[in-house]
matplotlib code that plots the C-alpha trace (Angstrom):
import matplotlib.pyplot as plt

x = [21.9, 25.6, 26.8, 28.5, 29.6, 26.6, 27.6, 31.2, 33.5, 31.1, 32.3, 28.8, 29.0, 31.4, 32.0, 29.4, 26.5, 24.2, 21.7, 18.6, 18.5, 22.1, 21.8, 18.7, 20.1, 23.1, 21.4, 18.1, 16.4, 16.6, 13.9, 12.3, 13.6, 11.0, 10.6, 11.3, 14.6, 15.6, 14.5, 15.5, 13.5, 10.8, 10.5, 10.8, 8.0, 5.9, 6.1, 5.4, 1.8, 0.1, 1.4, 0.4, -2.9, -3.0, -5.0, -3.2, 0.4, -0.9, -2.2, 1.3, 3.2, 1.1, 1.5, 5.2, 5.5, 3.3, 5.6, 8.7, 7.1, 6.1, 9.7, 11.2, 9.0, 9.7, 13.6, 13.1, 10.9, 13.6, 16.4, 14.7, 14.2, 17.9, 18.8, 16.4, 18.1, 21.5, 20.4, 19.1, 22.2, 23.9, 22.2, 22.5, 26.3]
y = [10.4, 10.0, 6.3, 6.1, 3.2, 3.0, 2.0, 2.6, 1.7, -0.7, -4.3, -5.8, -4.9, -6.7, -6.0, -4.8, -7.0, -6.0, -8.4, -6.3, -8.1, -7.3, -3.6, -3.2, -4.9, -2.6, 0.7, 0.7, -0.5, -4.0, -6.4, -9.0, -12.6, -14.4, -18.0, -16.8, -14.8, -14.8, -14.9, -18.4, -19.6, -17.4, -19.0, -22.7, -21.8, -20.3, -23.4, -25.7, -24.0, -26.2, -29.5, -28.9, -30.8, -29.6, -26.2, -25.4, -25.7, -24.0, -21.0, -20.9, -21.0, -18.3, -16.1, -16.6, -15.5, -12.5, -11.5, -12.0, -10.0, -7.1, -7.1, -7.1, -4.2, -2.0, -2.6, -1.5, 1.4, 2.5, 2.0, 4.2, 6.8, 6.8, 7.1, 9.9, 12.0, 10.9, 12.5, 15.7, 16.0, 15.9, 18.3, 20.9, 20.6]
z = [4.6, 4.2, 5.0, 8.3, 10.5, 12.6, 16.3, 15.4, 18.5, 19.9, 20.6, 19.9, 16.3, 13.8, 9.9, 8.1, 9.2, 11.9, 13.1, 14.7, 17.6, 18.5, 17.5, 19.7, 22.5, 22.4, 21.8, 23.3, 26.4, 27.3, 26.1, 28.3, 27.2, 25.0, 24.0, 20.3, 20.4, 16.7, 13.0, 12.6, 15.5, 14.6, 11.0, 12.6, 14.9, 12.1, 9.9, 12.7, 13.7, 10.8, 12.3, 15.6, 16.8, 20.5, 20.7, 23.8, 22.3, 19.4, 21.3, 23.3, 20.2, 18.6, 21.6, 21.4, 18.0, 18.5, 21.5, 19.2, 16.6, 18.9, 20.2, 16.6, 15.3, 18.3, 17.5, 13.9, 15.2, 17.8, 15.1, 12.6, 15.2, 16.0, 12.5, 11.9, 14.9, 13.4, 10.1, 11.7, 13.7, 10.5, 8.8, 11.4, 10.7]

ax = plt.figure().add_subplot(projection="3d")
ax.plot(x, y, z, "-o")
ax.set_aspect("equal")
plt.show()
């Protein structure tokens, strides 16, 4: 697939670095707000799991991580679909 400026003309994208959450928010349906909203928070939560003694808190944090991972994965799937559609449009000429 030829290299192109994905999202060119969108104010949400800056430079050559695209944060998945920002791309997803800009291009696709809006996701429900979740307790863990970015990779840094997810990493911190993951490493916190082993130090939690309270089963209720452990369960809550695991559920929050799972919800973040679901939305993150869905964002990747939608991005791949968009890129494949762009590739197909390029192939048609």
